[in-house]
N, C-alpha and C positions, 0 to 999 in steps of 0.2 A: 703421381700423387692424386688422390681423390679429393674432390671439393666437398667438404663436410659442413658447409654453412647451412644453417637452418633458418627458415623464415619464422620470426617470432610470432607466437600466437597471441591474439588479443581477445578480450572478453567480448561478448555480443554487444551490439549497440544498445544503449538504454531504451527502454520503452516506458510509457506513462499510461495510466488508466485512472479514470474517475469512477468511484464506486459510491452508490447510494444504498444504504442498508436500512431496511424497514423491519419493524417489529418492536419488541421491548428492548430498545438499545440505548435509551437515555436514562441516566441515573443508575447505571450498572457498571461503571468504570470502563465503558467501552473505549472511550478516547484515550485514556491513560494506558490501558492495556495495549491498545493499538500502537501507541507511540513506542512502547517497550518492544513489541513484536517487530515493528519496522526497524528499530535499532539492531535487533538481533539478526535480521535478514539483510542489513545494509541497504535498506530502502529509504529514499528521501521523499519529502512531500509534506502533507498536512492532513489533519482530521478535525472535524468540527460538528457540533450539533446544529440541526436546522429547526426552524420554527414549526415545521410540519411534523416533527417527531422523529424524523429520520436522522441518521448519521451520514455525513458525506466525507469522503477522503479522496485524496489524489496520491497515488503511489508512483514513484519513478525509480527505476533501477534495471538490473538485468532481467530478461524475460522470466527466468526461473524464480528470482526473488519476488518479483511483482505477482506472479501466479501464486506463490506461497502466501502472500498477504491477502490475495483475493480468496483463496481457500480458507484462510483464518477467518475472514469476514463472514463466511457462510455459517459460522457458529458463534464467533465472538468469545468474550470471556464467559466464565461459568454462569454468572447471574443473568446473562442476556438470553433472549429468545428471538432468533432471527426468522422472520417470515419470508423475506425475499431480498435479493440484491440485484441491482442493475449495474452493469459494467460497460463503460464507454471508453473507447480509445481517445487518448489526448496526445498532443504533440509533446515531445520531450523538451524540457526547457533548461536542463542542467542544474536544477535546484539542488542545494546541498543541505543535508540535515533533515530531521523530521520534527514537526512541532504540532502542538494542539493549538488550533486557530480559534479566534473568537467566534462565538455562536452567531448565526444569522436568523 
């Protein structure tokens, strides 16, 4: 009799990235659209406006989902004009859900 037990597969360990988006990214529904995109990709974290005119976000989830959000940030919603983004690795904290945070 053969042993047909299988090792269960698990998804990749979650990753986290902090993203700063520069350009015409405030007043163009960037944060709300980002929240919806994050929900569609199953990404946790937050997004907020910064006093310097940039948008800041932290994304946490599977590597593929986080990369999809970073790719989305490169263009943002239709009304936005993204000049540059900065991406930094963050420690994964196990945050649940995605929210629009208060501006700083």
